[in-house]
N, C-alpha and C positions, 0 to 999 in steps of 0.2 A: 778169698784168704780169710782164715779164722783169726778172730781178736783174742783179747785176754779173757781169762775166766772172769765171771761176774762175781763181784764182791757182794757178800751177804752180812747185812748188819740185822740182828735181831733186836726188837724193842720188847722188853718184858716188864714185869711189874704187876702188882696185885690189882684187883678190880678197883677203878676209880682213882688210880695213883697219877695219872695224867699221860698215859702212853699216846693216846690220839692226839693231844695237845702238842706234845714232843714231835710227833710225826707231822703234823701240820707246820710246826715252825721249821724243821728240817727241809721240808719240801719247798718252803717259801724262801729259803736261804740256800738251796743246794749248790754245790760246787759247779762252776761252769764247764760245759763240755761232757758232764755225766748224764747218761740216758738212765732214768730212774724208773723201776716198776715197783709197785706195792702188792704185797699179799697180806690179807687181813685174815685173822682167825678169832671168831667170836664164840662165846660159851654157849649162847642161846640158838634157837632154831631160825632166827631172822638176824640180819646184820643192820646196824645203824651207821657205823663209823665209815664203812665204804662210800655211803651216800654222802657223808659230810666232807671227805677229803677229795672225793673225785672231782676232776676238773679237766679242761681241754689239755691234750697232749699227755696226760697221765694215765697209765695202765694200772688198773686196780682189779685183782683177783680176790674174791671173798670166799672163805669156808666157814660155814656157820652150823656144823653138825657135829661138834665135838673137838677136842684139842687135836692138833696136827701132830702132836708127840705121842699120841695114843693110837692103838690099833683102829678104833672108831673112825678116825678121819686121815689116817697116815696115807691111805691110797689117793685120797683126794689131794693131799698136800703134794705127793710125788707126781701126780698128774698135772697139778698146777705149775709145778716147776719146769715140766716139760713144755707146756703151753707158753710159759714166759720165755723160756729159752728159745724155742722154735718160732713163735710169732713175733715177738717184741725185741729180742737181742738186747736187753739193757746191759749196761756196764755196772750197774749197781742195783740191788734188790733190798728193799726195806720189808722185814717181816714183822708184823705186829702179832704178838702172840696173844691167846686168850689170857685174861686175867688170873685164871686158876690153873694155868698149865704148868707142868713140871718141865722146865726148860733144860735140864742137864744134858739132854742128848744132842742138841744142835750141831754142836762143833763135831761130835762123832758121826752124825748123820751125813755131814756135808764132806766127810773124809772116806765115805763108804762107797765103793762100787763106781757106777756110772756118775753119781753126784760129783765125785771128786774130779771127774774130767772137765767139768763145765762150771762149777760154783767154788768160790774160795771164802771160807769162814772169815770175817773180818772183825767181829765183835758182837758182845751180847750187852747191850745197855739195859740196865735194870731201873726203872724209875721207882724211887721210894717216896711214899706219902709221909712227910715230916710230921704231920698230926697223927696219924694213925698206925704207923709201922709197929711201935712197940706193943700195942694191944693186938694187932693182927698176928705178929709173929707167934703169940701163944695160942691162936685160935685156928690158924690155917697152915696145913703142911706146905703149900705152895709158896708161901712168902719166905720161908727159909730156903727152900730149894732153888727159887729164883735168885735170891740174895747171893747164895754160895756159889752159884754157876756163872755169874755175871763176870764180864771182863771190865765193865764200867758201871759204877753205880752213881746214879743222879738223885741227889736229895731234892726233892720238888716241894713246891708250896712253903717255901721258907718264909714268905711273907706271913704266914699264919702261926708261926712259932718264935719264941725269942732265940737271941744268938746262943744263949747258954744251952737252950733245948737242942739246937742244931749241933752245936759242939759235941754234947753227951751223945746224940745220935750218930755223928760221925765216928766217934770214937768205938760206939758198939759195933757198927758196921765193919770198921777195920779189923775188929777181933773176929767177926764171922767170916769175912774175906779179905785177908791181908794184901793179896796181890791186886786187888782191883783199883782201877783209876777213879778217884771220887770228885765229884763237883757238886755244886749247889745252884738252884734255879728258882725262879718264879715263873709260872705258866710255861714250864719246860723250855725256857729260853736259854739255850746253850749253843756257843759256836761249833761249827763242823769241826774245828781243830781238836775238840775234845775227843772225837771219834777216831782220830788218826791211828791206824793201827800198825804202821811200820812194816806191814807186809810188802812182799815183792810181787810184781805182775808175773802171771803164769798164763801161758798159751793153752786155749781150750782146743779139745778134739773135735773132729767132724761130728755134727749132731746126728744121732741115730735115728732110724725109722720108729715109728709108732710101735710096731710089734715088737722090736727089740726092748723099748722102754717098758712096756707092759710085761714082758718076761723079767726084767728087773724089779718092777713092783711086786710081782707075784713072788719071787725069791726074797725080797725084802720083808713082806709081811709074813711069810712062813717062818722066818727066822728071828722074828722080834722077840726080845726077853722082856717080861713085865717089869715095871718099876717097883722098888721095894716099899716105897712110901705109899700109904693108902692114899687115894684121892680124896680131896676135900668133899663133903657131902653137902651139895648146894642144888637148889632146885631153880630152873628158869622158866619164865612165862613170857611169851611174845604175843602183844595183843594189838591188833590192827582195828581201828575205832573210828566211829563219826559222832558229831554232836557238838554241843556248846564248849568251846575251849575254856570259858571261865569255870564251868562245872568240873572240867577235867583238872584244871589247876586246883580246885577245892578238894578233889578226891586225892590229889597227891599229898595233900596236908594230912591225910587219915591213914596212910599206908601202915602196915604191921610193924612192930618193933624189931622183928627179925631181918628186916630188909638189909641187904649188903649193898646193892647197887640198883639204881634205875636210870634209863636214860631213853631219849627218843625224839621225835620231831612231831609237829602238828601245825595246822593252819590256824592262826590266831585270829581274834576278833577284828583286828585291823587289816585282815587279808594278807598279811605276811607270814612266812614260815618261821616259826620258833624252835630251837633246839632247848631241851631241858636236861637237868642233870641232877642226880641225887647220889651222894654217897653215905654210907652208913652213918646214921645219927645226925645227918645234917639236913637242913631245909632244901627244898627245890630251888634250883637256880635257872635262869632262863637267858638265852642269847639270841640274837637275831641271826637266822641262817645267811650264808654268803649270797650275794646277788646272783640271780638265776636259779638258785636251788628250788627244786619242785619235786614233789612226789605224788603218787596216785591215791594214797591213803596215809592216815595218821598212824604212827606206830609207837608203842611204848613197850620197852623190856624190863622186867623185873626180876631180880636175882635175889633169892632169900634161903634161909637156912631150913625152913620147914617145907615139906612137900604137901602144902594145903592148897590143892589146884583150885578150889571153887572160891576161895576168900576174896582173893583180889579181882576176878572177874564179877563176883557179886557186888564189891564195893563200887566198881565202875558202873555196873547197871543200875544200882540204887542212886547213882548221881545223875541218872538220866541219859547216859551215854548207850549209843549202840554198838555192840561188839560184832565186826565184821568176821573176823577169824582169829582163832586162838591156837597158839603152836606151843606145846610143851616139851 
């Protein structure tokens, strides 16, 4: 007997705003009885966040070759939705979008063709960086597109601004998206009640065969219409490396000024795995990885405005690190 359609929540927000932190919080506090799957989309050619949130009993699918809302990765996205549907049968799907994605099409996508038979759009939560939103809004098209298409706006990192600044930001957000539900948080800590969509349960149809789904993908890709807003021009580098972790930390202090985001993980001097994070203009921050976390190689991802491919690899090599693989 078929169950209800899978509820889909999109987690959006610009690079470094706190989407993965929000995702981890929601997974730790998820409603009883829900079977949750996660689909994560990263801007670069390698993914960090899937490794960070993955744990026993949680199904995570990663797409790291472009935005799932563009033709470059739309096929992978649609195949991922079929795999989730057929193999995992979740009651809820959390989709973490790339930080540079134009997320205006998610609701339309899920109401189209076969997707409408199995998935129900439940909300788009856009995470807002309270410190950087106003600056980013003038610099990156994705910020305004994500903000305006959201059903929920979460003003995050409120511990880093004054109440007056948070009030002014909320007023600005209401002018950009008057219908969105707005909340404030530190470290993405919101209750599930904030996401309540008020939608009604709908029964899903019988799951089709793989051949029928591939035909649906082919038809979808051939009928895609391009977005009018030009994509933000950013360059991504994923670097797998080995060497002295202290030299790596020193290199992170010397990164180019045009860096927008950097994150990753590495085996530290004490033998434990560390996560690192840098958001535009900020110093590196470090955190212990969860118990049991382990990876075959250290990974660092750098997203910047310039397409200077040799600069950061040269910086890491000059620090005495060995580069095992680079992905641009």
